[in-house]
DOMARRO-75787 format. One record per residue (C-alpha): x, y, z; residue number from 1; chain. Coordinates in nm, 3 decimals. Layout:
BEGIN
+---------+---------+---------+-----+------+
:       u :       v :       w : pos : unit :
+---------+---------+---------+-----+------+
:       X :       Y :       Z : NUM :    A :
...
+---------+---------+---------+-----+------+
This chain:
BEGIN
+---------+---------+---------+-----+------+
:       u :       v :       w : pos : unit :
+---------+---------+---------+-----+------+
:  -0.011 :   0.001 :   0.015 :   1 :    A :
:   0.300 :   0.222 :  -0.072 :   2 :    A :
:   0.099 :   0.522 :  -0.264 :   3 :    A :
:  -0.108 :   0.570 :   0.080 :   4 :    A :
:   0.039 :   0.781 :   0.326 :   5 :    A :
:   0.103 :   0.626 :   0.634 :   6 :    A :
:  -0.107 :   0.904 :   0.824 :   7 :    A :
:  -0.403 :   0.749 :   0.654 :   8 :    A :
:  -0.340 :   0.399 :   0.873 :   9 :    A :
:  -0.430 :   0.438 :   1.235 :  10 :    A :
:  -0.477 :   0.218 :   1.540 :  11 :    A :
:  -0.864 :   0.324 :   1.557 :  12 :    A :
:  -1.043 :  -0.016 :   1.513 :  13 :    A :
:  -1.240 :   0.085 :   1.252 :  14 :    A :
:  -1.031 :   0.275 :   1.031 :  15 :    A :
:  -0.777 :  -0.011 :   1.105 :  16 :    A :
:  -1.022 :  -0.285 :   0.966 :  17 :    A :
:  -1.136 :  -0.122 :   0.683 :  18 :    A :
:  -0.755 :  -0.082 :   0.582 :  19 :    A :
:  -0.741 :  -0.429 :   0.628 :  20 :    A :
:  -1.018 :  -0.567 :   0.446 :  21 :    A :
:  -0.906 :  -0.277 :   0.140 :  22 :    A :
:  -0.558 :  -0.469 :   0.128 :  23 :    A :
:  -0.671 :  -0.784 :   0.100 :  24 :    A :
:  -0.955 :  -0.705 :  -0.183 :  25 :    A :
:  -1.290 :  -0.719 :   0.079 :  26 :    A :
:  -1.436 :  -0.429 :  -0.107 :  27 :    A :
:  -1.782 :  -0.498 :   0.049 :  28 :    A :
:  -1.643 :  -0.529 :   0.382 :  29 :    A :
:  -1.378 :  -0.218 :   0.366 :  30 :    A :
:  -1.737 :  -0.051 :   0.262 :  31 :    A :
:  -1.941 :  -0.166 :   0.567 :  32 :    A :
:  -1.624 :  -0.095 :   0.861 :  33 :    A :
:  -1.537 :   0.291 :   0.655 :  34 :    A :
:  -1.918 :   0.380 :   0.784 :  35 :    A :
:  -1.774 :   0.366 :   1.109 :  36 :    A :
:  -1.427 :   0.564 :   1.059 :  37 :    A :
:  -1.349 :   0.908 :   1.143 :  38 :    A :
:  -1.453 :   1.172 :   0.852 :  39 :    A :
:  -1.177 :   1.203 :   0.688 :  40 :    A :
:  -1.088 :   0.835 :   0.678 :  41 :    A :
:  -1.427 :   0.757 :   0.586 :  42 :    A :
:  -1.424 :   0.955 :   0.275 :  43 :    A :
:  -1.074 :   0.838 :   0.199 :  44 :    A :
:  -1.232 :   0.473 :   0.167 :  45 :    A :
:  -1.551 :   0.548 :   0.037 :  46 :    A :
:  -1.390 :   0.727 :  -0.223 :  47 :    A :
:  -1.148 :   0.386 :  -0.292 :  48 :    A :
:  -1.467 :   0.142 :  -0.304 :  49 :    A :
:  -1.700 :   0.352 :  -0.527 :  50 :    A :
:  -1.420 :   0.425 :  -0.765 :  51 :    A :
:  -1.319 :   0.063 :  -0.797 :  52 :    A :
:  -1.684 :  -0.061 :  -0.853 :  53 :    A :
:  -1.710 :   0.239 :  -1.090 :  54 :    A :
:  -1.916 :   0.442 :  -0.883 :  55 :    A :
:  -1.780 :   0.732 :  -1.010 :  56 :    A :
:  -1.978 :   1.046 :  -0.938 :  57 :    A :
:  -2.009 :   0.930 :  -0.580 :  58 :    A :
:  -1.677 :   0.846 :  -0.557 :  59 :    A :
:  -1.589 :   1.208 :  -0.652 :  60 :    A :
:  -1.810 :   1.344 :  -0.425 :  61 :    A :
:  -1.614 :   1.147 :  -0.133 :  62 :    A :
:  -1.292 :   1.256 :  -0.265 :  63 :    A :
:  -1.468 :   1.659 :  -0.261 :  64 :    A :
:  -1.480 :   1.572 :   0.132 :  65 :    A :
:  -1.119 :   1.467 :   0.163 :  66 :    A :
:  -1.001 :   1.770 :   0.001 :  67 :    A :
:  -1.193 :   1.960 :   0.217 :  68 :    A :
:  -1.147 :   1.852 :   0.565 :  69 :    A :
:  -0.788 :   1.749 :   0.444 :  70 :    A :
:  -0.649 :   2.000 :   0.194 :  71 :    A :
:  -0.296 :   1.899 :   0.153 :  72 :    A :
:  -0.377 :   1.517 :   0.099 :  73 :    A :
:  -0.282 :   1.476 :  -0.303 :  74 :    A :
:  -0.289 :   1.079 :  -0.300 :  75 :    A :
:  -0.653 :   1.096 :  -0.460 :  76 :    A :
:  -0.595 :   1.336 :  -0.740 :  77 :    A :
:  -0.447 :   1.093 :  -1.012 :  78 :    A :
:  -0.740 :   0.857 :  -0.937 :  79 :    A :
:  -1.020 :   1.123 :  -0.933 :  80 :    A :
:  -0.870 :   1.245 :  -1.276 :  81 :    A :
:  -0.920 :   0.889 :  -1.390 :  82 :    A :
:  -1.268 :   0.887 :  -1.258 :  83 :    A :
:  -1.392 :   1.176 :  -1.474 :  84 :    A :
:  -1.182 :   1.039 :  -1.781 :  85 :    A :
:  -1.420 :   0.742 :  -1.711 :  86 :    A :
:  -1.716 :   0.943 :  -1.709 :  87 :    A :
:  -1.624 :   1.115 :  -2.029 :  88 :    A :
:  -1.501 :   1.474 :  -1.903 :  89 :    A :
:  -1.191 :   1.505 :  -2.005 :  90 :    A :
:  -1.181 :   1.910 :  -2.022 :  91 :    A :
:  -1.260 :   1.864 :  -1.674 :  92 :    A :
:  -0.986 :   1.593 :  -1.605 :  93 :    A :
:  -0.796 :   1.817 :  -1.781 :  94 :    A :
:  -0.927 :   2.139 :  -1.561 :  95 :    A :
:  -0.834 :   1.901 :  -1.257 :  96 :    A :
:  -0.536 :   1.793 :  -1.344 :  97 :    A :
:  -0.382 :   2.123 :  -1.381 :  98 :    A :
:  -0.505 :   2.312 :  -1.105 :  99 :    A :
:  -0.360 :   2.011 :  -0.870 : 100 :    A :
:  -0.050 :   2.012 :  -1.059 : 101 :    A :
:   0.052 :   2.360 :  -1.012 : 102 :    A :
:   0.341 :   2.481 :  -1.214 : 103 :    A :
:   0.418 :   2.088 :  -1.374 : 104 :    A :
:   0.301 :   2.085 :  -1.742 : 105 :    A :
:  -0.005 :   1.850 :  -1.769 : 106 :    A :
:   0.053 :   1.522 :  -1.958 : 107 :    A :
:   0.000 :   1.557 :  -2.350 : 108 :    A :
:  -0.188 :   1.267 :  -2.355 : 109 :    A :
:  -0.440 :   1.410 :  -2.150 : 110 :    A :
:  -0.406 :   1.721 :  -2.377 : 111 :    A :
:  -0.477 :   1.567 :  -2.672 : 112 :    A :
:  -0.801 :   1.367 :  -2.539 : 113 :    A :
:  -0.944 :   1.693 :  -2.405 : 114 :    A :
:  -0.875 :   1.862 :  -2.768 : 115 :    A :
:  -1.006 :   1.545 :  -2.953 : 116 :    A :
:  -1.260 :   1.338 :  -2.773 : 117 :    A :
:  -1.331 :   1.025 :  -2.814 : 118 :    A :
:  -1.601 :   0.945 :  -3.050 : 119 :    A :
:  -1.823 :   0.601 :  -3.089 : 120 :    A :
:  -2.048 :   0.489 :  -3.369 : 121 :    A :
:  -2.237 :   0.193 :  -3.378 : 122 :    A :
:  -2.610 :   0.181 :  -3.474 : 123 :    A :
:  -2.677 :  -0.238 :  -3.380 : 124 :    A :
:  -2.511 :  -0.491 :  -3.205 : 125 :    A :
:  -2.189 :  -0.624 :  -3.413 : 126 :    A :
:  -2.046 :  -0.947 :  -3.476 : 127 :    A :
:  -1.714 :  -0.913 :  -3.536 : 128 :    A :
:  -1.548 :  -1.322 :  -3.613 : 129 :    A :
:  -1.146 :  -1.409 :  -3.524 : 130 :    A :
:  -0.934 :  -1.325 :  -3.775 : 131 :    A :
:  -0.668 :  -1.566 :  -3.905 : 132 :    A :
:  -0.335 :  -1.571 :  -3.704 : 133 :    A :
:  -0.066 :  -1.750 :  -3.595 : 134 :    A :
:  -0.157 :  -1.656 :  -3.243 : 135 :    A :
:  -0.539 :  -1.647 :  -3.274 : 136 :    A :
:  -0.497 :  -2.003 :  -3.041 : 137 :    A :
:  -0.368 :  -1.786 :  -2.791 : 138 :    A :
:  -0.469 :  -1.438 :  -2.848 : 139 :    A :
:  -0.739 :  -1.358 :  -3.082 : 140 :    A :
:  -0.771 :  -1.087 :  -3.294 : 141 :    A :
:  -1.037 :  -0.928 :  -3.525 : 142 :    A :
:  -1.023 :  -0.780 :  -3.914 : 143 :    A :
:  -0.992 :  -0.351 :  -3.817 : 144 :    A :
:  -0.905 :  -0.060 :  -4.013 : 145 :    A :
:  -0.691 :   0.192 :  -3.841 : 146 :    A :
:  -0.649 :   0.563 :  -4.035 : 147 :    A :
:  -0.713 :   0.352 :  -4.368 : 148 :    A :
:  -0.456 :   0.077 :  -4.284 : 149 :    A :
:  -0.596 :  -0.289 :  -4.252 : 150 :    A :
:  -0.469 :  -0.434 :  -3.955 : 151 :    A :
:  -0.543 :  -0.734 :  -3.749 : 152 :    A :
:  -0.632 :  -0.597 :  -3.369 : 153 :    A :
:  -0.594 :  -0.840 :  -3.073 : 154 :    A :
:  -0.832 :  -0.823 :  -2.772 : 155 :    A :
:  -0.619 :  -0.815 :  -2.470 : 156 :    A :
:  -0.762 :  -0.688 :  -2.107 : 157 :    A :
:  -0.406 :  -0.567 :  -2.027 : 158 :    A :
:  -0.399 :  -0.289 :  -2.254 : 159 :    A :
:  -0.572 :   0.010 :  -2.257 : 160 :    A :
:  -0.729 :   0.193 :  -2.591 : 161 :    A :
:  -0.479 :   0.120 :  -2.866 : 162 :    A :
:  -0.098 :  -0.035 :  -2.766 : 163 :    A :
:   0.152 :  -0.095 :  -3.052 : 164 :    A :
:   0.509 :  -0.049 :  -3.087 : 165 :    A :
:   0.739 :   0.236 :  -3.186 : 166 :    A :
:   0.760 :   0.139 :  -3.537 : 167 :    A :
:   0.418 :   0.009 :  -3.635 : 168 :    A :
:   0.286 :   0.367 :  -3.515 : 169 :    A :
:   0.568 :   0.535 :  -3.718 : 170 :    A :
:   0.421 :   0.303 :  -3.981 : 171 :    A :
:   0.089 :   0.403 :  -3.958 : 172 :    A :
:   0.143 :   0.767 :  -3.962 : 173 :    A :
:   0.009 :   0.785 :  -3.539 : 174 :    A :
:   0.267 :   1.094 :  -3.417 : 175 :    A :
:   0.408 :   0.978 :  -3.053 : 176 :    A :
:   0.536 :   1.224 :  -2.801 : 177 :    A :
:   0.726 :   1.064 :  -2.489 : 178 :    A :
:   0.506 :   0.970 :  -2.219 : 179 :    A :
:   0.730 :   0.837 :  -1.949 : 180 :    A :
:   0.792 :   0.485 :  -1.891 : 181 :    A :
:   0.571 :   0.162 :  -1.851 : 182 :    A :
:   0.604 :  -0.201 :  -1.818 : 183 :    A :
:   0.547 :  -0.463 :  -2.071 : 184 :    A :
:   0.490 :  -0.781 :  -1.899 : 185 :    A :
:   0.765 :  -0.771 :  -1.652 : 186 :    A :
:   1.005 :  -0.582 :  -1.830 : 187 :    A :
:   1.008 :  -0.154 :  -1.785 : 188 :    A :
:   1.000 :   0.042 :  -2.059 : 189 :    A :
:   0.974 :   0.354 :  -2.250 : 190 :    A :
:   0.651 :   0.466 :  -2.304 : 191 :    A :
:   0.526 :   0.701 :  -2.592 : 192 :    A :
:   0.134 :   0.793 :  -2.667 : 193 :    A :
:  -0.049 :   0.998 :  -2.974 : 194 :    A :
:  -0.378 :   0.902 :  -3.097 : 195 :    A :
:  -0.542 :   0.754 :  -3.405 : 196 :    A :
:  -0.814 :   0.898 :  -3.599 : 197 :    A :
:  -1.024 :   0.641 :  -3.686 : 198 :    A :
:  -1.073 :   0.252 :  -3.592 : 199 :    A :
:  -1.338 :   0.065 :  -3.766 : 200 :    A :
:  -1.427 :  -0.310 :  -3.626 : 201 :    A :
:  -1.646 :  -0.395 :  -3.883 : 202 :    A :
:  -1.955 :  -0.154 :  -3.856 : 203 :    A :
:  -1.782 :   0.008 :  -3.572 : 204 :    A :
:  -1.610 :   0.341 :  -3.563 : 205 :    A :
:  -1.456 :   0.513 :  -3.292 : 206 :    A :
:  -1.261 :   0.829 :  -3.407 : 207 :    A :
:  -0.993 :   1.021 :  -3.144 : 208 :    A :
:  -0.875 :   0.658 :  -3.030 : 209 :    A :
:  -0.571 :   0.694 :  -2.794 : 210 :    A :
:  -0.270 :   0.536 :  -2.870 : 211 :    A :
:   0.040 :   0.378 :  -2.666 : 212 :    A :
:   0.302 :   0.249 :  -2.797 : 213 :    A :
:   0.648 :   0.084 :  -2.667 : 214 :    A :
:   1.000 :  -0.036 :  -2.832 : 215 :    A :
:   0.998 :  -0.335 :  -2.717 : 216 :    A :
:   0.678 :  -0.434 :  -2.932 : 217 :    A :
:   0.838 :  -0.527 :  -3.220 : 218 :    A :
:   0.959 :  -0.890 :  -3.400 : 219 :    A :
:   0.711 :  -1.142 :  -3.327 : 220 :    A :
:   0.546 :  -0.873 :  -3.034 : 221 :    A :
:   0.495 :  -0.650 :  -3.317 : 222 :    A :
:   0.105 :  -0.626 :  -3.245 : 223 :    A :
:  -0.196 :  -0.387 :  -3.258 : 224 :    A :
:  -0.400 :  -0.472 :  -2.980 : 225 :    A :
:  -0.761 :  -0.341 :  -2.867 : 226 :    A :
:  -0.770 :  -0.319 :  -2.489 : 227 :    A :
:  -1.006 :  -0.290 :  -2.182 : 228 :    A :
:  -1.088 :   0.034 :  -2.259 : 229 :    A :
:  -1.162 :   0.008 :  -2.626 : 230 :    A :
:  -1.394 :  -0.313 :  -2.469 : 231 :    A :
:  -1.547 :  -0.067 :  -2.209 : 232 :    A :
:  -1.677 :   0.160 :  -2.481 : 233 :    A :
:  -1.946 :  -0.139 :  -2.518 : 234 :    A :
:  -2.136 :  -0.402 :  -2.392 : 235 :    A :
:  -1.913 :  -0.631 :  -2.468 : 236 :    A :
:  -1.879 :  -1.062 :  -2.549 : 237 :    A :
:  -1.554 :  -1.217 :  -2.639 : 238 :    A :
:  -1.721 :  -1.591 :  -2.738 : 239 :    A :
:  -1.390 :  -1.806 :  -2.757 : 240 :    A :
:  -1.611 :  -2.147 :  -2.812 : 241 :    A :
:  -1.760 :  -1.980 :  -3.120 : 242 :    A :
:  -1.480 :  -1.774 :  -3.243 : 243 :    A :
:  -1.600 :  -1.384 :  -3.205 : 244 :    A :
:  -1.642 :  -1.062 :  -3.097 : 245 :    A :
:  -1.971 :  -0.913 :  -2.981 : 246 :    A :
:  -1.979 :  -0.561 :  -2.944 : 247 :    A :
:  -2.340 :  -0.325 :  -2.867 : 248 :    A :
:  -2.400 :  -0.011 :  -2.771 : 249 :    A :
:  -2.339 :   0.066 :  -2.300 : 250 :    A :
:  -2.698 :   0.155 :  -2.179 : 251 :    A :
:  -2.925 :   0.092 :  -2.528 : 252 :    A :
:  -3.177 :  -0.141 :  -2.414 : 253 :    A :
:  -3.259 :  -0.268 :  -2.793 : 254 :    A :
:  -2.901 :  -0.322 :  -2.924 : 255 :    A :
:  -2.846 :  -0.507 :  -2.533 : 256 :    A :
:  -3.145 :  -0.741 :  -2.621 : 257 :    A :
:  -3.035 :  -0.784 :  -2.975 : 258 :    A :
:  -2.693 :  -0.882 :  -2.824 : 259 :    A :
:  -2.808 :  -1.119 :  -2.552 : 260 :    A :
:  -2.985 :  -1.289 :  -2.856 : 261 :    A :
:  -2.662 :  -1.345 :  -3.021 : 262 :    A :
:  -2.555 :  -1.568 :  -2.772 : 263 :    A :
:  -2.904 :  -1.797 :  -2.834 : 264 :    A :
:  -3.011 :  -1.875 :  -2.475 : 265 :    A :
:  -2.650 :  -2.034 :  -2.380 : 266 :    A :
:  -2.738 :  -2.096 :  -1.992 : 267 :    A :
:  -2.523 :  -1.859 :  -1.785 : 268 :    A :
:  -2.271 :  -2.028 :  -1.545 : 269 :    A :
:  -2.164 :  -1.735 :  -1.305 : 270 :    A :
:  -2.173 :  -1.330 :  -1.268 : 271 :    A :
:  -1.890 :  -1.214 :  -1.117 : 272 :    A :
:  -1.805 :  -0.864 :  -0.993 : 273 :    A :
:  -1.488 :  -0.673 :  -1.117 : 274 :    A :
:  -1.322 :  -0.388 :  -0.978 : 275 :    A :
:  -1.153 :  -0.143 :  -1.217 : 276 :    A :
:  -0.824 :   0.026 :  -1.102 : 277 :    A :
:  -0.659 :   0.336 :  -1.288 : 278 :    A :
:  -0.739 :   0.305 :  -1.642 : 279 :    A :
:  -0.775 :  -0.014 :  -1.731 : 280 :    A :
:  -0.669 :  -0.278 :  -1.435 : 281 :    A :
:  -0.971 :  -0.500 :  -1.409 : 282 :    A :
:  -0.908 :  -0.774 :  -1.095 : 283 :    A :
:  -1.130 :  -1.018 :  -0.928 : 284 :    A :
:  -1.191 :  -1.258 :  -0.692 : 285 :    A :
:  -1.071 :  -1.600 :  -0.735 : 286 :    A :
:  -0.881 :  -1.875 :  -0.545 : 287 :    A :
:  -0.619 :  -2.173 :  -0.625 : 288 :    A :
:  -0.625 :  -2.490 :  -0.413 : 289 :    A :
:  -0.791 :  -2.450 :  -0.073 : 290 :    A :
:  -0.727 :  -2.091 :  -0.085 : 291 :    A :
:  -1.085 :  -1.891 :  -0.224 : 292 :    A :
:  -0.961 :  -1.526 :  -0.108 : 293 :    A :
:  -0.733 :  -1.442 :  -0.371 : 294 :    A :
:  -0.757 :  -1.118 :  -0.623 : 295 :    A :
:  -0.662 :  -1.165 :  -0.990 : 296 :    A :
:  -0.537 :  -0.942 :  -1.233 : 297 :    A :
:  -0.782 :  -1.031 :  -1.530 : 298 :    A :
:  -0.566 :  -0.967 :  -1.827 : 299 :    A :
:  -0.653 :  -1.196 :  -2.135 : 300 :    A :
:  -0.313 :  -1.128 :  -2.301 : 301 :    A :
:  -0.086 :  -1.327 :  -2.119 : 302 :    A :
:   0.102 :  -1.517 :  -2.460 : 303 :    A :
:   0.311 :  -1.794 :  -2.229 : 304 :    A :
:   0.366 :  -2.085 :  -2.369 : 305 :    A :
:   0.574 :  -2.392 :  -2.245 : 306 :    A :
:   0.594 :  -2.765 :  -2.229 : 307 :    A :
:   0.665 :  -3.019 :  -1.946 : 308 :    A :
:   0.889 :  -3.329 :  -1.987 : 309 :    A :
:   0.837 :  -3.435 :  -2.306 : 310 :    A :
:   0.434 :  -3.306 :  -2.313 : 311 :    A :
:   0.242 :  -3.100 :  -2.583 : 312 :    A :
:   0.289 :  -2.712 :  -2.520 : 313 :    A :
:   0.038 :  -2.558 :  -2.335 : 314 :    A :
:  -0.012 :  -2.197 :  -2.250 : 315 :    A :
:  -0.024 :  -2.085 :  -1.898 : 316 :    A :
:  -0.341 :  -1.936 :  -1.753 : 317 :    A :
:  -0.219 :  -1.776 :  -1.452 : 318 :    A :
:   0.117 :  -1.615 :  -1.388 : 319 :    A :
:   0.274 :  -1.534 :  -1.056 : 320 :    A :
:   0.594 :  -1.557 :  -0.851 : 321 :    A :
:   0.754 :  -1.874 :  -0.682 : 322 :    A :
:   0.652 :  -1.679 :  -0.321 : 323 :    A :
:   0.325 :  -1.707 :  -0.431 : 324 :    A :
:   0.298 :  -2.072 :  -0.551 : 325 :    A :
:   0.508 :  -2.205 :  -0.227 : 326 :    A :
:   0.254 :  -1.976 :  -0.021 : 327 :    A :
:  -0.028 :  -2.158 :  -0.182 : 328 :    A :
:   0.154 :  -2.490 :  -0.109 : 329 :    A :
:   0.303 :  -2.590 :  -0.422 : 330 :    A :
:   0.595 :  -2.801 :  -0.355 : 331 :    A :
:   0.933 :  -2.541 :  -0.386 : 332 :    A :
:   1.132 :  -2.757 :  -0.624 : 333 :    A :
:   0.850 :  -2.714 :  -0.868 : 334 :    A :
:   0.721 :  -2.393 :  -0.782 : 335 :    A :
:   1.077 :  -2.272 :  -0.849 : 336 :    A :
:   1.050 :  -2.411 :  -1.217 : 337 :    A :
:   0.956 :  -2.130 :  -1.478 : 338 :    A :
:   0.630 :  -2.311 :  -1.600 : 339 :    A :
:   0.461 :  -2.629 :  -1.480 : 340 :    A :
:   0.115 :  -2.841 :  -1.428 : 341 :    A :
:  -0.078 :  -2.795 :  -1.101 : 342 :    A :
:  -0.312 :  -3.108 :  -0.981 : 343 :    A :
:  -0.484 :  -2.769 :  -0.769 : 344 :    A :
:  -0.766 :  -2.648 :  -0.883 : 345 :    A :
:  -0.779 :  -2.294 :  -1.004 : 346 :    A :
:  -1.106 :  -2.071 :  -0.937 : 347 :    A :
:  -1.231 :  -1.725 :  -1.090 : 348 :    A :
:  -1.542 :  -1.637 :  -0.849 : 349 :    A :
:  -1.738 :  -1.974 :  -0.850 : 350 :    A :
:  -1.578 :  -2.117 :  -1.206 : 351 :    A :
:  -1.310 :  -2.391 :  -1.137 : 352 :    A :
:  -1.059 :  -2.543 :  -1.368 : 353 :    A :
:  -0.862 :  -2.829 :  -1.296 : 354 :    A :
:  -0.526 :  -2.979 :  -1.451 : 355 :    A :
:  -0.449 :  -2.671 :  -1.577 : 356 :    A :
:  -0.091 :  -2.481 :  -1.648 : 357 :    A :
:   0.092 :  -2.220 :  -1.496 : 358 :    A :
:   0.446 :  -1.975 :  -1.506 : 359 :    A :
:   0.603 :  -1.784 :  -1.296 : 360 :    A :
:   0.737 :  -1.466 :  -1.291 : 361 :    A :
:   1.102 :  -1.386 :  -1.330 : 362 :    A :
:   1.109 :  -1.096 :  -1.064 : 363 :    A :
:   1.077 :  -1.134 :  -0.694 : 364 :    A :
:   0.774 :  -0.926 :  -0.720 : 365 :    A :
:   0.546 :  -0.812 :  -0.995 : 366 :    A :
:   0.457 :  -0.477 :  -1.180 : 367 :    A :
:   0.076 :  -0.544 :  -1.061 : 368 :    A :
:   0.149 :  -0.694 :  -0.730 : 369 :    A :
:  -0.067 :  -0.432 :  -0.586 : 370 :    A :
:  -0.381 :  -0.185 :  -0.778 : 371 :    A :
:  -0.400 :   0.090 :  -0.527 : 372 :    A :
:  -0.312 :  -0.103 :  -0.215 : 373 :    A :
:  -0.534 :  -0.393 :  -0.287 : 374 :    A :
:  -0.319 :  -0.696 :  -0.287 : 375 :    A :
:  -0.323 :  -0.863 :  -0.657 : 376 :    A :
:  -0.193 :  -1.235 :  -0.616 : 377 :    A :
:  -0.154 :  -1.346 :  -0.988 : 378 :    A :
:  -0.217 :  -1.255 :  -1.328 : 379 :    A :
:  -0.492 :  -1.483 :  -1.485 : 380 :    A :
:  -0.527 :  -1.497 :  -1.830 : 381 :    A :
:  -0.694 :  -1.620 :  -2.207 : 382 :    A :
:  -0.648 :  -1.985 :  -2.094 : 383 :    A :
:  -0.842 :  -2.023 :  -1.830 : 384 :    A :
:  -1.110 :  -1.810 :  -1.981 : 385 :    A :
:  -1.078 :  -1.939 :  -2.304 : 386 :    A :
:  -1.330 :  -2.194 :  -2.223 : 387 :    A :
:  -1.615 :  -1.964 :  -2.224 : 388 :    A :
:  -1.832 :  -1.671 :  -2.375 : 389 :    A :
:  -1.715 :  -1.399 :  -2.157 : 390 :    A :
:  -1.945 :  -1.080 :  -2.122 : 391 :    A :
:  -1.860 :  -0.791 :  -2.036 : 392 :    A :
:  -2.085 :  -0.505 :  -1.856 : 393 :    A :
:  -1.878 :  -0.163 :  -1.732 : 394 :    A :
:  -2.239 :  -0.053 :  -1.626 : 395 :    A :
:  -2.280 :  -0.332 :  -1.355 : 396 :    A :
:  -1.897 :  -0.395 :  -1.335 : 397 :    A :
:  -2.001 :  -0.761 :  -1.370 : 398 :    A :
:  -1.902 :  -1.031 :  -1.591 : 399 :    A :
:  -2.101 :  -1.258 :  -1.722 : 400 :    A :
:  -1.972 :  -1.637 :  -1.854 : 401 :    A :
:  -2.147 :  -1.875 :  -2.063 : 402 :    A :
+---------+---------+---------+-----+------+
């Protein structure tokens, strides 16, 4: 919880218990306990719990309460800016960041989003078949057009809007500016930002789409990725068994009904709440073996393929540190391997899969080990999700698996 100042920790029972619940990812309990904390800590915690649930208007009300009760507090400034962006209020986000940063310049990607707001055109539920590609079994793609250039756009919830390599962006004519540092997997690299004028996905047209580019996306990783923030514009179903992406407008009952009709009445297996940190980091409750209290970063883009003891190659569904596997009961020698099969069941909510294949990170601490202080235990990915038609509802903050 390093991003939160120590002054927000307290010996007081309600606030301390609420912080502990927040850290372990028990969002409901954190919110319940926060109601009994003092006014400052209550507002602070209720901002966080509302924010990750997508209750952005309510979260911003609590943010203003924090500012009033403790004007020197700056730790919630960046999440508040993200809340405004999730509400499609980039001009307000710009003004907020400009006011809170003082003389420091506003990030150029935020300036671009204010000057050129994202647009979406879609008049019916759209069906986009998965495209043929060597990586299709591990990372599905759909045919797209990007600023007039045909591309294969891979679906990866570990990305933001559009993500690509710097060379690819240059080839597509997308102007980039330096954007600091970022992580590509566990590798820290330079980040550049830009904007695509138009992205078409079948009958869907998006204009002024933010781009993040990294020099590490090259050679066999020279991909164009559409991430969580593109899917966030829609009610979206990644139908892995039938090889298609379904998109319909959010808050459009007619399109939603047509969208659900395309799923042919297939029964629901589970509805699972998810939480969203910053711009695109989705996480949800999961489990490994007897542990049912874990928090997984739901990132569908892990293309990690390995083989063990001469068996056929397999894609890893879970990615975390050796230390985590050891804490869950995996034997030391096995947990030290770069990848291995597991007999223990892996869960996402009530969903359970046995006989899975997992991988270990090369670092002792993963870049995604904490989202705003919530402990993240591992990255759950495509080879768990690909058994289902997976619907992402960003209004309810809920996954539906069929």
